[in-house]
Structure formats: structure tokens, C-alpha cells
N, C-alpha and C positions, 0 to 999 in steps of 0.2 A: 133845209130841214126839212121839207117835210118829205122826200125819199129815203129818208133813213131808218122808217119802221116799213117802208115796203122792200129798200136789200135785207132787215134784217128776217123777213119773211118768209125772200121766194131763199135767202140763204140755210130758213130751216127748213125749206119745200129740197132743197138739196139735202139736205141733212140727213132730212128724214127717208127722202128714195135711197141713199146711199147704204142707211141701217136697215132696212127694211131688207135689200140685198146682199146684204151681207147674212142676215141672221137669216134670209130663206136658203141663198147657197150653203149655209154652218150646215142644215138643216135637211138641206137635198144629201148631201155629200153624208153628213151622219148615216141618213139610211141607208143611200148604199152601202156601206161600210155595212152595217151594221144589222138595218131591211127593218122592220118589224116592230123586234123590240128596240127599234131607236125611242120611239114614244114612250113601252115604261122609262128607259135610261133620259129623256128630257124631263116628263111630269116626277119624277123623282125625286123630293124633300130634299133627301139628303144634298143632291149635287148645287149644293146653291149657287159656284161656283161658274152655272150657265148660267142662271138667275142673274147672277148681277153684271155677268158679261155683256145679255142681250141688257139690263137695264143702261150698263157703261155706253151699251154700242147706241141708242136713242136719245141719250141727257145735252151734244149740243141742240137736236133740233128742239128739243121738248125749250133750253136756254133761249135760241135764236126768235123762239116763235112766244115765246114771254118779257123779253129787251124788248122785240116787235110790237108786245101789248105795249109797256111802263110808255116809252116811245109814243105812240099815240094817244096813252090816256096823257100824257105831262103835258101834249100840246093841245090839245082840248081846253085846257085846264089855264091855257095861258090868252 
């Protein structure tokens, strides 16, 4: 059972790498299509869909890191 937190932590790193690639590729595509005005589109508070999608993209990584932390804490208490 000692390996389960390590597996969740490695899975979290994989999810984080995938999420960063998705976000950076998305920003790059937006920059290529719109140009410098893409910064204004990304920072526009009315564009909540981009912010929500970005948060949901990083959610599995955060969840995996948190699950690993909880499992490590539970094993330390035993």
C-alpha cells in the first residue's frame, strides 16, 4: 500500500504535463489566429468560459496530488 500515494503523485504529474500542454497549445493557436489581441481576449473578465475550461483542465492533476497527500497522511497515522 506504500506505492499507492506514489502512483497518484506520478499520475498527478502526468495530468499536470498534459494540462499545461493543452493550455499552452490553446493559447498558441489563439495567438496565431488573432495575434497580439489574444492577450486582451484572454484577460477579458467577460470570457469566463476560458477561465472555467482552464480550471477544469487542471482539476485532475490537483485531485491526484491531493489524493496522494491524503493517502500519505493516512499511512503516517497508522
